[in-house]
N, C-alpha and C positions, 0 to 999 in steps of 0.2 A: 465709261461703260455704253454697248451698244442696243442695250437691253429695253426693249419699252411693250407694251401693248399693242395685240393689232388681230389681224382676222384670222389667225390659225385656226384652222378646221380640222388638224391632225387628231385631235381628242375623240374618244369614241361618246362623247354627251352629246358633240354635235350633229349627234344620227340617230335618234332612236329606235327608231323602225330597222334601220339596217344594220345594229349594231344585235338586237336582238335576233336575228336570222344569222346572224355571225356565230352567236351563244352555240347555234342549235346544228353546227358543223359538228361536233364531234358524236352527237348522237346520233348521227346520220352515216356516220363512216360505219364500213362492216364491218363485224368482229369475226377473228379465228376461232377455233374450237378452244383452244389453250388461254381464248381471254384478251389476246393481243392483237391489235391492230393490223389491216391489210397494208397500210403504210409502215408500219414499224415492221412487219415482215419482208417488206422490198429493202430497206434500207439496211437490213441484217442479212441480206443476200449480197448486198454490195458490199459490204463491208468485209464479207466471209472471203469473197470474191477477186477483192481489188488486188490490182498488182503494188509495189511497192513503189514510191512517188519517186522515180529514177534509180539510178546505180553512183559509186564513184568512176569517173571513166581510169583504164588501165594508164599508166604512162605512155607518153608517146614517143620517149625516144628509151635507146637501151641502156644507158646512162640511168636515165630515170626508172627502169624496169628493175635493172643492177641494186638501186639504193635501196628501192622498195624491198624485193628480197631479201638485202640483208638485216635493214630492218627487223624482216617479219622472225629472221632466224634468232634474233634475239631477245625477242618476247614482244615487239612493240608494235603498234597498227597503225602504219604510215596511213593506211585508209581512212579511219577516222581524221586524224589531224587535217589531210587533204581535205576532208569536208567540208569540215568547220573552216578552215582556211579559204574554202570556197565561199562559203556564206557569208564569213566578214566581208570578203571581196565584193559578192555584190551587196552589201548593207551597204559598204561606205561609197560606192558607186552613188547609191540609192541619196546616198547624204548630203553627195557633191550636188544633185540635184535638190533636194529638199531645200537648201542654202540658198543656190540660185530662186527658187521660187522667191523664198521668204524676204530675200533682197530686194527684189522686185515688186513685191507686195507693201514692204516698209517704204521704198521707196516714192511710191504712187500714194503711200499716206499722206508721205512729207511736201508731196506736191500740193495734192487736191486741200492741205488741210483741215485734213478731218480730224475728229474728236480722237480718233483713236490714235496715240500719240506712236510714232516710227521710232524702232529702234536703231543702236548706235551701226551703221550703213559699216564703216569702216572694222568693226569689231564683228559683224556678221560675215563680212571679206575675208579676215584674216580666216575663221573658223573652216569656212568654205575651203580656204586656200589646205587646211590642215589634213581637211578631208580627203581633197584630191592627193596629198603626200602620204594618206594610211593606205589608200588605192593602190598607188604604184609601190609601194613598199610591200604590199601583200602579193602584186604582181610578179616582183621578183622571187619573194620566197617562195612560191608554187613554181616559179621555172627552176628555181635552186634543188629546189625536190625531183626535177624531170617533170612535172604536173602542167597539163595545159590551163591556163588561168584563164583559156577563155571556155573552156567547157562547164556546164551549169551542175553541182551537185546537188543530189537531194534535199540537203539543208538550205543550200542555198535557193534551192525552188521555192522552200515552205517560207523562208525570210521573204524570199519577194511577195509571196503574197500576202503575209503578213503587213508588211510594211505598204502596201498598198494603199489601205484605207488612209494612212498616215499622208501620205502623200497626196490622196483626194480631198483630205480635209484642206490641207494648205495651197494646193491648184486650184482650188474653188475661189472664183474670184468674188462670191457673193460673205464667205466667211473675213473674220476680222483679224486684224494681227493677235488679240488677245486669244481666238482662237486656236488660231493657228500657234501658238507659243503652249497652248495645253499640248496639243499633238507633238511638238519639239521635245518638252519634255518626257514624254512617253518613250519618244524614239534614243533620246540622249542616256537614259536610265537602262532600256535594253541595250543599248550598244554600249555602255560599262559594264557589266556583268559578263558579255561576249567576251572582249578583250579578257576580261580578270581568267576566264578558260579557257582561251587562247592560249595565254602565257605558261599553264598550267600543263597545258600539253605541249608544247614546245620543250619544257624544263624537264617533261616525262619522255618526250622524243630523245635528249643529251641535245637538244640544239640552245644552248645558251645564248650564243649571237643573236636568234630573232626573238630570244625572249627577254633581252634587254632592248630590243629594238619596239616588240610590244609595250613593255612598259614605259618607253617613253610616249609611245601614242596614249596610252591610258591617259599619263598624267596629264594629257592635254585633252583628252575626252573628260576627265576630273575636270576641268575647269571649264568645258564647253557646258556641263551639268550643273554647276554651281552658276555661272551666270545665266545658264536658260531659266534657272530655276526661281532666282532674284529678278529678274526682267517678268515671270508672270505672275512671283508675289507682289508685285509694285502694280504691276496690270490690271488684278483679278480680283486683290485682298478689298473688302469692306469693313467699315469699322465694325467692332461683335462677331466678324465669321470665324470660325475654327478653322484655318487657312493648313491647319498640320495633319486637320481630319480631310481636306480634300486631296490633299498631294497625298496621302499613305495608299489611297487607293493604287498608287502608281507602284507603290514599294514591293 
């Protein structure tokens, strides 16, 4: 492990004078007549007046529009399905980049002979290829529905923001392989849950072929999760620690 004592100045105890001043800030914030702070009032204003996070784009082809109209007449909601397909497409694209960065970090760890032992590169490369295959699959599915795979749906936007934090952990040159695995575990857990939802949506839409393809992708993602979890346990577990409790925060 790479943990050691050092000159860490991030804690409040490192500067008693400044910490006392910081704790007095709440008393200095003006209060409104109903007891809420001015800051809360500003936040509420933006919450009440904010626009939605984008919209699901209209089908770009006549064929796609006809398919969507037909599904709507039968009680289905193609816009929900397209929104989630777009979300998964964005997530899988990020997944390729994440594995590429992790491979680069592990390769460097192997070359530099650091104590933070590298992961099996060939296995990571296989997972990276599968993520790319999933991306291609989702692209074709969107095209089949007459949707534009280059359009960013609302849930794709939100998913990208959520995943950006994990990407920062893995791309940061200061983070260790062990710390990257913790981020990877969270990514794979979210990935599995999203594929399960996509399978249900495909089945509800009557897209049995898509549902079967998504099921195959989920089986591969199950392997990703199982092996990433195993690597994380081997790298981060210490004698006497309850690792199950640590992992439970991701579930």
